[in-house]
C-alpha positions as CSV (number, residue, x, y, z in Angstrom):
1,M,-165.3,159.9,-98.1
2,C,-168.2,157.7,-98.8
3,M,-167.5,154.2,-100.2
4,C,-170.9,153.7,-101.7
5,T,-170.7,152.8,-105.4
6,G,-174.1,154.4,-106.1
7,P,-175.0,158.0,-106.3
8,P,-173.1,160.3,-103.9
9,C,-174.6,160.0,-100.4
10,N,-175.1,162.8,-97.8
11,C,-174.4,160.6,-94.8
12,L,-171.6,162.6,-93.4
13,T,-173.4,165.9,-93.7
14,S,-176.6,164.5,-92.1
15,G,-174.7,163.2,-89.1
16,N,-175.7,159.6,-89.6
17,P,-172.8,157.9,-91.5
18,C,-173.5,154.7,-93.4
19,E,-171.7,151.5,-92.7
20,P,-169.0,151.9,-95.5
21,C,-168.2,155.4,-94.4
22,R,-168.0,154.4,-90.8
23,M,-165.5,151.6,-91.6
24,T,-163.4,154.0,-93.6
25,A,-163.2,156.6,-90.8
26,K,-162.3,153.9,-88.3
27,D,-159.4,152.5,-90.5
28,R,-158.1,156.1,-90.9
29,E,-158.0,156.7,-87.2
30,T,-156.3,153.4,-86.5
31,E,-153.6,154.1,-89.1
32,E,-152.9,157.6,-87.7
33,A,-152.7,156.3,-84.1
34,H,-150.2,153.6,-85.2
35,L,-148.0,156.2,-87.0
36,S,-148.2,158.5,-84.0
37,N,-147.1,155.7,-81.6
38,N,-144.2,154.7,-83.8
39,I,-142.9,158.2,-84.1
40,N,-143.1,159.0,-80.4
41,T,-141.7,155.7,-79.2
42,P,-137.9,155.7,-78.7
43,G,-136.3,153.4,-81.2
44,G,-139.6,152.7,-82.9
45,T,-139.8,151.1,-86.3
46,G,-141.8,154.0,-87.6
47,S,-138.9,156.3,-87.6
48,V,-137.8,157.0,-91.1
49,C,-134.3,158.6,-90.6
50,E,-133.1,156.7,-87.6
51,P,-132.5,153.3,-89.1
52,D,-130.6,154.8,-92.0
53,L,-128.3,156.7,-89.5
54,N,-127.7,153.4,-87.6
55,I,-126.9,151.5,-90.7
56,S,-124.6,154.2,-92.0
57,S,-122.9,154.4,-88.6
58,T,-122.4,150.6,-88.6
59,E,-121.0,150.5,-92.1
60,H,-118.6,153.4,-91.3
61,G,-117.4,151.5,-88.2
62,R,-116.8,148.4,-90.3
63,D,-114.9,150.3,-92.9
64,R,-112.7,152.0,-90.3
65,G,-111.9,148.6,-88.7
66,R,-111.1,147.1,-92.1
67,N,-108.8,150.0,-93.0
68,W,-107.1,149.7,-89.6
69,G,-106.5,146.0,-90.1
70,W,-105.1,146.5,-93.6
71,M,-102.8,149.3,-92.5
72,L,-101.4,147.3,-89.5
73,S,-100.8,144.2,-91.5
74,G,-99.1,146.2,-94.3
75,I,-96.8,147.9,-91.7
76,I,-95.9,144.4,-90.4
77,C,-95.1,143.1,-93.9
78,I,-93.0,146.1,-94.9
79,N,-90.9,146.1,-91.7
80,I,-90.2,142.3,-91.9
81,L,-89.3,142.6,-95.6
82,M,-87.0,145.5,-95.1
83,L,-85.2,143.9,-92.1
84,G,-85.0,140.6,-94.1
85,C,-83.6,142.4,-97.1
86,A,-81.0,144.2,-95.0
87,L,-79.9,140.9,-93.3
88,V,-79.8,139.0,-96.6
89,S,-77.6,141.7,-98.2
90,S,-75.3,141.8,-95.1
91,A,-75.0,138.1,-94.6
92,Y,-73.5,137.5,-98.0
93,S,-71.2,140.5,-97.9
94,N,-67.9,141.0,-96.1
95,V,-69.4,142.3,-92.9
96,K,-69.7,141.1,-89.3
97,I,-73.3,139.8,-89.8
98,S,-73.0,136.1,-90.7
99,T,-75.2,133.5,-92.3
100,P,-76.3,132.0,-88.9
101,D,-77.5,135.5,-87.8
102,L,-79.7,135.6,-90.8
103,Q,-80.9,132.1,-90.2
104,I,-81.8,132.9,-86.6
105,F,-84.0,135.8,-87.8
106,L,-85.7,133.4,-90.4
107,I,-86.3,130.8,-87.7
108,I,-88.0,133.3,-85.5
109,I,-90.5,134.5,-88.2
110,I,-91.0,130.9,-89.4
111,L,-92.0,129.8,-85.9
112,L,-94.3,132.8,-85.5
113,T,-96.0,132.1,-88.8
114,S,-96.4,128.4,-88.0
115,V,-98.0,129.2,-84.7
116,W,-100.5,131.5,-86.3
117,M,-101.4,128.9,-89.0
118,V,-102.0,126.3,-86.3
119,Y,-104.1,128.8,-84.4
120,Y,-106.2,129.7,-87.5
121,T,-106.7,126.0,-88.4
122,I,-107.6,124.8,-84.9
123,Y,-109.6,127.8,-83.6
124,T,-110.5,130.6,-86.0
125,A,-111.6,128.4,-89.0
126,R,-113.7,126.2,-86.7
127,T,-115.6,129.0,-85.0
128,E,-119.2,129.3,-86.1
129,D,-119.8,131.8,-88.9
130,A,-116.0,132.4,-89.2
131,V,-115.8,131.2,-92.8
132,V,-119.2,131.7,-94.4
133,Y,-118.1,132.6,-97.9
134,K,-115.5,130.9,-100.2
135,D,-113.8,132.5,-103.2
136,S,-114.3,130.0,-106.0
137,H,-111.6,131.5,-108.1
138,A,-108.9,131.4,-105.4
139,G,-106.6,128.3,-104.9
140,P,-107.6,126.2,-107.9
141,I,-106.6,122.6,-107.8
142,W,-103.7,123.0,-110.2
143,L,-102.2,125.8,-108.1
144,R,-102.5,123.8,-104.9
145,G,-101.2,120.8,-106.7
146,G,-98.1,122.8,-107.8
147,L,-97.7,124.0,-104.3
148,V,-97.6,120.4,-103.0
149,L,-95.2,119.3,-105.7
150,F,-92.7,122.1,-105.1
151,G,-93.2,121.5,-101.3
152,I,-92.2,117.9,-101.6
153,L,-89.1,118.8,-103.6
154,S,-88.3,121.6,-101.1
155,I,-88.5,119.0,-98.3
156,I,-86.1,116.8,-100.1
157,M,-83.7,119.8,-100.5
158,D,-83.9,120.4,-96.7
159,I,-83.1,116.7,-96.0
160,F,-80.0,116.9,-98.3
161,K,-79.0,120.1,-96.5
162,I,-79.3,118.5,-93.1
163,A,-77.3,115.5,-94.2
164,S,-74.6,117.8,-95.6
165,Y,-74.5,120.3,-92.7
166,V,-74.3,117.6,-90.1
167,G,-70.7,116.9,-91.3
168,Y,-69.7,120.5,-90.2
169,L,-71.1,120.5,-86.7
170,H,-67.7,120.0,-85.2
171,C,-66.4,123.3,-86.6
172,D,-69.4,125.5,-87.4
173,S,-72.6,126.8,-86.0
174,A,-75.4,124.4,-85.2
175,V,-77.9,127.0,-86.5
176,K,-77.1,125.8,-90.0
177,V,-78.5,122.4,-89.2
178,A,-81.5,123.8,-87.1
179,F,-82.6,126.1,-89.9
180,P,-83.4,123.4,-92.6
181,V,-85.1,121.3,-89.8
182,V,-87.4,124.2,-88.9
183,Q,-88.0,125.0,-92.6
184,L,-89.0,121.4,-93.3
185,V,-91.7,121.5,-90.6
186,F,-92.8,124.9,-91.8
187,I,-93.3,123.6,-95.3
188,L,-95.4,120.8,-94.0
189,V,-97.6,123.1,-91.9
190,Q,-98.0,125.7,-94.6
191,T,-98.8,123.3,-97.4
192,Y,-101.6,121.7,-95.3
193,F,-102.8,125.2,-94.4
194,F,-103.2,126.5,-98.0
195,W,-104.6,123.2,-99.2
196,I,-107.5,123.5,-96.8
197,H,-108.0,127.2,-96.4
198,A,-106.9,128.8,-99.7
199,K,-110.5,129.7,-100.6
200,D,-111.5,131.1,-97.2
201,C,-113.1,134.6,-96.9
202,V,-112.8,134.9,-93.1
203,Q,-115.4,137.0,-91.4
204,L,-114.4,136.7,-87.7
205,Q,-111.1,138.0,-86.2
206,K,-110.4,139.7,-89.5
207,N,-107.7,142.0,-88.3
208,I,-105.8,139.1,-86.6
209,S,-106.1,137.1,-89.8
210,R,-104.9,140.0,-92.0
211,C,-101.8,140.4,-89.8
212,G,-101.2,136.7,-89.8
213,L,-101.5,136.5,-93.6
214,M,-99.1,139.4,-94.1
215,L,-96.7,137.7,-91.7
216,T,-97.0,134.6,-93.9
217,L,-96.4,136.6,-97.0
218,S,-93.4,138.4,-95.7
219,T,-91.9,135.2,-94.3
220,N,-92.1,133.5,-97.7
221,L,-90.7,136.5,-99.5
222,A,-87.8,136.6,-97.0
223,L,-87.1,132.9,-97.6
224,W,-87.3,133.6,-101.3
225,M,-84.7,136.4,-101.1
226,T,-82.4,134.1,-99.1
227,T,-82.7,131.3,-101.6
228,V,-82.2,133.6,-104.6
229,A,-79.1,135.1,-102.9
230,E,-77.6,131.7,-102.3
231,E,-78.4,130.4,-105.8
232,S,-77.0,133.6,-107.4
233,L,-73.8,133.4,-105.3
234,H,-73.3,129.9,-106.6
235,Q,-72.7,131.4,-110.0
236,T,-71.2,134.9,-109.3
237,T,-68.9,134.8,-106.3
238,V,-65.1,134.5,-106.6
239,P,-63.6,132.6,-103.7
240,D,-61.1,134.6,-101.6
241,Y,-59.3,131.9,-99.8
242,P,-55.5,131.7,-100.6
243,N,-55.3,128.4,-102.4
244,N,-57.7,129.4,-105.0
245,S,-56.1,129.0,-108.4
246,T,-59.1,129.6,-110.6
247,K,-58.5,131.0,-114.0
248,L,-60.4,134.3,-114.2
249,S,-62.2,133.7,-117.5
250,G,-65.5,132.4,-118.7
251,R,-67.7,130.5,-116.2
252,S,-64.7,129.3,-114.1
253,L,-64.8,132.8,-112.7
254,Y,-68.2,132.1,-111.1
255,I,-67.6,129.2,-108.8
256,S,-69.5,128.3,-105.6
257,R,-68.9,129.7,-102.2
258,T,-72.5,129.2,-100.9
259,G,-72.9,127.5,-97.5
260,Y,-69.6,125.7,-96.9
261,G,-67.1,126.5,-99.5
262,D,-64.2,127.5,-97.3
263,N,-61.3,125.2,-96.6
264,K,-61.2,126.2,-92.9
265,C,-64.0,123.8,-92.0
266,K,-63.7,120.2,-93.3
267,C,-66.6,117.8,-93.6
268,S,-66.5,114.8,-91.2
269,H,-68.0,112.4,-93.8
270,S,-67.3,111.8,-97.5
271,S,-70.9,112.5,-98.8
272,C,-70.9,116.2,-98.1
273,S,-70.1,117.2,-101.7
274,I,-72.7,114.8,-103.1
275,F,-75.5,116.2,-101.0
276,K,-74.4,119.8,-101.7
277,E,-74.5,119.3,-105.4
278,A,-77.9,117.6,-105.1
279,Y,-79.6,120.3,-103.0
280,Y,-78.2,123.0,-105.3
281,Y,-80.2,121.6,-108.2
282,L,-83.4,121.7,-106.0
283,Y,-83.1,125.4,-105.4
284,P,-85.4,126.4,-108.3
285,F,-88.2,124.3,-106.8
286,N,-87.8,125.9,-103.4
287,I,-87.8,129.4,-105.0
288,E,-91.1,128.6,-106.9
289,Y,-92.6,127.2,-103.7
290,S,-92.0,130.4,-101.8
291,L,-93.5,132.5,-104.6
292,F,-96.6,130.2,-104.9
293,A,-97.2,130.4,-101.1
294,S,-96.7,134.2,-101.2
295,A,-99.3,134.6,-104.0
296,M,-101.9,132.4,-102.1
297,A,-101.3,134.3,-98.9
298,Y,-101.9,137.6,-100.7
299,V,-105.2,136.4,-102.2
300,M,-106.4,135.2,-98.7
301,W,-105.4,138.6,-97.3
302,K,-107.5,140.4,-99.9
303,N,-110.4,138.0,-99.3
304,A,-110.4,138.6,-95.5
305,G,-113.8,140.1,-94.7
306,R,-114.9,139.9,-98.3
307,V,-118.5,138.9,-99.0
308,T,-118.6,137.1,-102.3
309,G,-121.4,137.7,-104.8
310,G,-122.5,134.1,-104.9
311,H,-121.3,133.6,-108.5
312,A,-120.6,129.9,-109.0
313,H,-117.3,129.0,-110.5
314,H,-117.5,127.4,-113.9
315,N,-117.1,123.7,-113.7
316,I,-114.3,123.3,-116.3
317,K,-112.5,120.1,-116.9
318,F,-109.1,119.5,-118.4
319,S,-109.2,117.7,-121.7
320,L,-106.8,117.3,-124.7
321,K,-109.4,115.9,-127.1
322,D,-109.1,117.3,-130.6
323,V,-105.9,119.2,-129.5
324,V,-102.9,117.6,-131.2
325,V,-100.7,120.0,-133.1
326,G,-99.8,122.3,-130.1
327,P,-98.9,119.5,-127.6
328,V,-96.9,117.6,-130.2
329,L,-94.8,120.6,-131.4
330,G,-94.4,121.7,-127.8
331,V,-93.1,118.3,-126.7
332,L,-90.6,118.3,-129.6
333,L,-89.5,121.8,-128.5
334,V,-89.0,120.6,-124.9
335,V,-87.0,117.5,-125.9
336,S,-84.8,119.5,-128.4
337,G,-84.2,122.2,-125.8
338,L,-83.3,119.7,-123.1
339,A,-80.8,117.9,-125.5
340,T,-79.1,121.2,-126.4
341,F,-79.1,122.3,-122.8
342,I,-77.3,119.1,-121.6
343,V,-74.7,119.4,-124.4
344,Y,-74.2,123.1,-123.5
345,E,-73.7,122.4,-119.8
346,I,-71.2,119.6,-120.5
347,A,-69.2,121.8,-122.8
348,M,-69.1,124.6,-120.3
349,K,-67.2,122.3,-117.8
350,K,-64.4,121.7,-120.2
351,D,-61.4,123.9,-120.9
352,D,-61.7,123.9,-124.7
353,D,-62.6,127.5,-125.6
354,E,-63.6,126.5,-129.2
355,K,-66.1,123.9,-127.9
356,K,-67.4,126.5,-125.5
357,D,-68.1,129.0,-128.3
358,R,-69.8,126.3,-130.3
359,A,-71.9,125.4,-127.3
360,V,-72.9,129.0,-126.7
361,M,-73.8,129.4,-130.4
362,M,-76.0,126.2,-130.2
363,H,-77.7,127.6,-127.1
364,F,-78.4,130.9,-128.8
365,V,-79.7,129.3,-131.9
366,M,-82.0,127.0,-130.0
367,N,-83.4,129.9,-127.9
368,I,-84.0,132.0,-131.1
369,V,-85.9,129.1,-132.7
370,I,-88.0,128.6,-129.5
371,V,-88.8,132.3,-129.0
372,A,-89.5,132.9,-132.8
373,L,-92.0,130.0,-132.9
374,M,-93.7,131.2,-129.7
375,S,-94.0,134.7,-131.1
376,V,-95.7,133.4,-134.3
377,S,-98.1,131.2,-132.4
378,T,-99.0,134.1,-130.1
379,V,-99.8,136.3,-133.1
380,I,-102.1,133.6,-134.3
381,G,-103.8,133.3,-130.9
382,S,-104.2,137.1,-130.7
383,A,-105.8,137.2,-134.2
384,V,-108.4,134.6,-133.0
385,Y,-109.3,137.0,-130.2
386,K,-110.3,139.6,-132.7
387,V,-113.0,137.3,-134.1
388,D,-113.9,135.9,-130.7
389,H,-117.1,137.6,-129.4
390,R,-117.0,136.3,-125.8
391,E,-117.8,138.8,-123.2
392,H,-115.1,140.3,-120.9
393,V,-115.3,139.3,-117.2
394,S,-116.9,142.2,-115.3
395,E,-116.7,140.7,-111.8
396,K,-113.8,142.0,-109.7
397,N,-111.6,139.3,-108.3
398,P,-108.3,139.6,-106.4
399,T,-107.0,136.3,-107.9
400,R,-107.2,137.6,-111.4
401,S,-105.8,141.0,-110.5
402,L,-102.8,139.3,-108.8
403,D,-102.2,137.1,-111.8
404,V,-102.0,140.1,-114.2
405,G,-99.9,142.1,-111.8
406,L,-97.4,139.3,-111.2
407,L,-97.3,138.6,-115.0
408,V,-96.4,142.2,-115.9
409,G,-94.1,142.8,-112.9
410,A,-92.1,139.6,-113.3
411,S,-91.6,140.2,-117.1
412,L,-89.7,143.4,-116.2
413,G,-86.8,141.2,-115.1
414,Q,-86.4,139.7,-118.6
415,F,-87.0,143.0,-120.2
416,I,-84.1,144.5,-118.2
417,L,-81.7,141.7,-119.3
418,S,-82.7,142.0,-122.9
419,Y,-82.4,145.7,-123.2
420,F,-79.1,145.8,-121.4
421,S,-77.8,143.1,-123.8
422,I,-79.1,145.1,-126.8
423,V,-77.3,148.3,-125.7
424,A,-74.1,146.5,-125.0
425,T,-74.1,144.6,-128.3
426,V,-75.1,147.6,-130.5
427,A,-72.5,149.8,-128.7
428,T,-69.7,147.2,-129.6
429,S,-70.9,147.1,-133.2
430,A,-72.1,143.5,-132.9
431,K,-68.9,142.0,-134.2
432,G,-68.7,138.3,-134.5
433,Y,-71.5,135.7,-135.0
434,L,-72.0,135.2,-131.3
435,N,-72.8,138.9,-130.8
436,R,-75.2,138.9,-133.7
437,L,-77.0,135.9,-132.4
438,N,-77.1,137.5,-128.9
439,L,-78.6,140.7,-130.4
440,A,-81.2,138.7,-132.4
441,L,-82.2,136.7,-129.3
442,A,-82.6,139.9,-127.2
443,I,-84.8,141.6,-129.7
444,L,-87.0,138.6,-130.3
445,M,-87.3,138.1,-126.5
446,V,-88.6,141.6,-126.1
447,V,-91.2,141.0,-128.9
448,Q,-92.2,137.6,-127.5
449,L,-92.7,139.0,-124.0
450,G,-95.0,141.8,-125.2
451,L,-97.1,139.5,-127.4
452,Q,-97.4,136.8,-124.7
453,N,-98.4,139.3,-122.0
454,F,-101.2,140.6,-124.3
455,F,-102.4,137.1,-125.1
456,I,-102.5,135.9,-121.5
457,I,-104.1,139.0,-120.1
458,E,-106.8,139.0,-122.8
459,G,-107.5,135.3,-122.2
460,L,-107.7,135.8,-118.4
461,H,-110.3,138.5,-118.9
462,R,-112.6,136.6,-121.3
463,E,-115.6,134.6,-120.1
464,P,-115.3,130.8,-120.5
465,F,-116.9,129.3,-123.6
466,H,-120.4,128.1,-123.0
467,E,-121.9,125.1,-124.7
468,V,-124.9,125.9,-126.9
469,L,-127.1,122.9,-127.1
470,P,-129.3,122.4,-130.2
471,V,-133.0,123.1,-129.7
472,T,-135.1,119.9,-129.8
473,V,-138.8,119.2,-129.6
474,L,-140.2,116.1,-128.0
475,S,-143.7,114.9,-128.7
476,N,-146.1,114.3,-125.8
477,P,-148.0,111.1,-126.4
478,Y,-150.6,112.2,-123.8
479,V,-151.8,115.2,-125.9
480,L,-155.0,114.3,-127.8
481,E,-155.1,115.1,-131.5
482,S,-158.3,116.5,-132.9
483,G,-160.8,113.7,-133.7
484,K,-158.9,111.1,-131.6
485,D,-161.0,109.0,-129.1
486,L,-160.1,109.0,-125.4
487,S,-160.6,105.3,-125.3
488,N,-157.6,104.7,-127.6
489,I,-155.1,106.6,-125.4
490,K,-154.1,103.6,-123.4
491,G,-153.1,101.6,-126.3
492,S,-151.3,104.4,-128.0
493,V,-149.3,105.1,-124.8
494,K,-148.0,101.5,-124.8
495,D,-147.0,101.8,-128.4
496,T,-145.4,105.3,-127.9
497,K,-143.4,104.7,-124.7
498,P,-140.6,102.6,-126.3
499,S,-140.2,105.1,-129.1
500,S,-140.1,108.0,-126.7
501,E,-137.4,106.2,-124.7
502,H,-135.5,105.7,-127.9
503,T,-135.9,109.4,-128.8
504,A,-134.5,110.4,-125.4
505,H,-131.6,108.1,-125.8
506,S,-130.7,109.4,-129.2
507,L,-131.0,112.9,-128.0
508,H,-128.6,112.2,-125.2
509,G,-126.1,110.7,-127.7
510,H,-126.5,113.8,-129.9
511,I,-125.8,116.2,-127.0
512,A,-122.8,114.2,-126.0
513,E,-121.5,114.3,-129.6
514,H,-122.1,118.0,-129.7
515,R,-120.2,118.7,-126.5
516,V,-117.1,116.8,-127.7
517,K,-116.7,118.7,-130.9
518,L,-114.8,121.9,-130.6
519,S,-115.3,125.0,-132.8
520,W,-112.3,126.1,-134.8
521,K,-111.8,129.2,-132.6
522,R,-111.7,127.1,-129.5
523,R,-109.4,124.5,-131.1
524,V,-106.9,127.2,-132.3
525,L,-106.8,128.8,-128.9
526,K,-106.2,125.5,-127.1
527,E,-103.4,124.6,-129.6
528,V,-101.7,127.9,-129.0
529,C,-102.0,127.7,-125.2
530,A,-100.6,124.2,-125.2
531,F,-97.6,125.1,-127.4
532,L,-96.9,128.3,-125.4
533,L,-97.2,126.4,-122.1
534,L,-94.5,123.8,-123.1
535,G,-92.3,126.6,-124.6
536,N,-92.3,128.5,-121.3
537,I,-91.5,125.2,-119.5
538,I,-88.3,124.8,-121.4
539,L,-87.4,128.5,-121.1
540,W,-87.9,128.1,-117.4
541,T,-85.8,124.9,-117.2
542,M,-82.6,126.1,-118.8
543,P,-81.9,129.2,-116.6
544,A,-83.4,127.6,-113.5
545,F,-80.9,124.7,-113.7
546,G,-77.8,126.6,-114.4
547,A,-77.6,128.0,-117.9
548,R,-75.8,131.3,-117.7
549,P,-75.1,132.6,-121.2
550,Q,-74.9,136.1,-119.7
551,F,-71.5,135.1,-118.2
552,D,-70.4,132.4,-120.8
553,H,-70.6,135.1,-123.5
554,D,-68.5,138.0,-122.1
555,T,-69.6,141.0,-124.2
556,E,-71.8,142.4,-121.5
557,T,-69.2,141.6,-118.8
558,K,-66.6,143.6,-120.6
559,F,-69.0,146.5,-121.5
560,Y,-70.6,147.0,-118.1
561,K,-67.7,145.5,-116.0
562,F,-68.2,142.4,-113.9
563,S,-69.7,143.9,-110.7
564,M,-72.4,145.9,-112.4
565,W,-73.4,143.2,-114.8
566,A,-73.5,140.6,-112.0
567,A,-75.8,142.9,-110.1
568,I,-78.1,143.3,-113.1
569,V,-78.2,139.6,-113.7
570,N,-78.8,138.7,-110.1
571,V,-81.8,141.1,-110.0
572,G,-83.3,140.4,-113.4
573,L,-82.8,136.7,-113.8
574,P,-84.8,135.5,-110.8
575,F,-87.8,137.6,-111.9
576,G,-87.3,136.2,-115.5
577,I,-87.4,132.6,-114.2
578,F,-90.5,133.3,-112.1
579,Y,-92.1,134.9,-115.1
580,R,-91.8,131.7,-117.1
581,M,-93.3,129.6,-114.3
582,H,-96.1,132.0,-113.7
583,S,-96.8,132.1,-117.5
584,V,-97.2,128.4,-117.4
585,A,-99.9,128.6,-114.7
586,S,-101.7,131.5,-116.4
587,L,-101.6,129.7,-119.8
588,F,-103.1,126.6,-118.2
589,E,-106.0,128.8,-116.9
590,V,-106.5,130.3,-120.4
591,F,-106.4,126.7,-121.9
592,L,-109.2,125.6,-119.5
593,T,-111.5,128.5,-120.3
594,S,-110.9,128.4,-124.1
């Protein structure tokens, strides 16, 4: 091909190529030789298919290693949980497996988990390129702060247990003293671990890390099952020692046998009963600590080997400015609920049946008011979502998926209790004002749970509100107007500079004022979130600290018989309590993004 731009030349046919044609032929020969060398050279870069095969083979190997790590860690978790569940069920039954046997098992898995956490912190996390990516959504400050708070209260509980159990060393196993000591150290190590590494997406030793995180998850769930069993037995076990003269009616049927309730072993100091009563009221915080740690371990397990997309987490700050109605009504709700709860608990410890019935009625009425107001506010918030045109979050994130799964799963516990109460009350014709109040509360609870789940899930899947700043135009004093002399520019600059500074200052003030003011949709959503958050706090507080209307009002006990109803309550109530605390955390997240 001739490269001449003039008339077509006959240089190639004449055998005397011109300079442009000679250069073109030379370039073509060079390119063909280069391609030939690349194809014939083993491992050359000119191969088209070979790199794709290598990349595909590498990715296939990585997927196989990842699946193997997930499978092994899942097997470890399932086996530890099943063994722990069997031991917990046996330790609190009339079989030969005792509480110290269960505690020895717990001490072993606690020590193994602590050793792995120390290994990860000292070696794995400090290895180069081990933690290249961080999940900005995992381990937010409020979640880690809650973990620290519940951890501190759990440590206080362990201290009270140690002080109480020391008095029984002369006649009982020393394991009961060793267990709270080991658990105390474990809480310190684990809290530090999650505070530092909750956001890690580990890239090295991924299979070891997955197994360690599943060991951490199963250990916390085993501790949770143990604590729930002890707390439930505090309310639902009848003592079997001979000098028990308990009247088998009302709450007096459900007295404590947890830990050291037997007369065969006497405490060597007079403070045992005080410490026992104190650590019993700290059980709810230890239960929540174990669940918080389990959730954070699961998110870290899902993030092991994950390469984040680089999306920056929105810098959202907590502020109550322009949000008044929701917090005020919520605080009034909490104060009223606490007052009625205290009166209710005092009345339950007396022998006057008439006062007990009035206390149960007051408790039902207060709960009906709380649940009804929360349902109305949730309907308002859900209606705002219909006119809210924010985009739904498209990015997949294990933290959000876990929040939704826990929310729906935990609500099943309260659904179970409500529906069993509805069936029992309707089957007995709802005779008496207490039965009617109980039926109304159960129906309203089902409605409130459904509405709240919808509101929270919809809020978690919405993009945060973005501030839209007003468009402003600034004049440039250095741009010459038509007909303006260049010699006058210096003087005009001196005159314009102060005014331009004033303009910038006023613009900054305008932007600040714009950022503070909330739109009506944002304000309504924040008011609803604040009110629901405080409402869930009081609904968590009452059952977590001992309110048991399921046994104080005996319709369900007579209908289902005690053993069956006790099993239903002991399964559903812990999940219902956790649902309220998890709702508080999720509503706080929705409040921040609204």
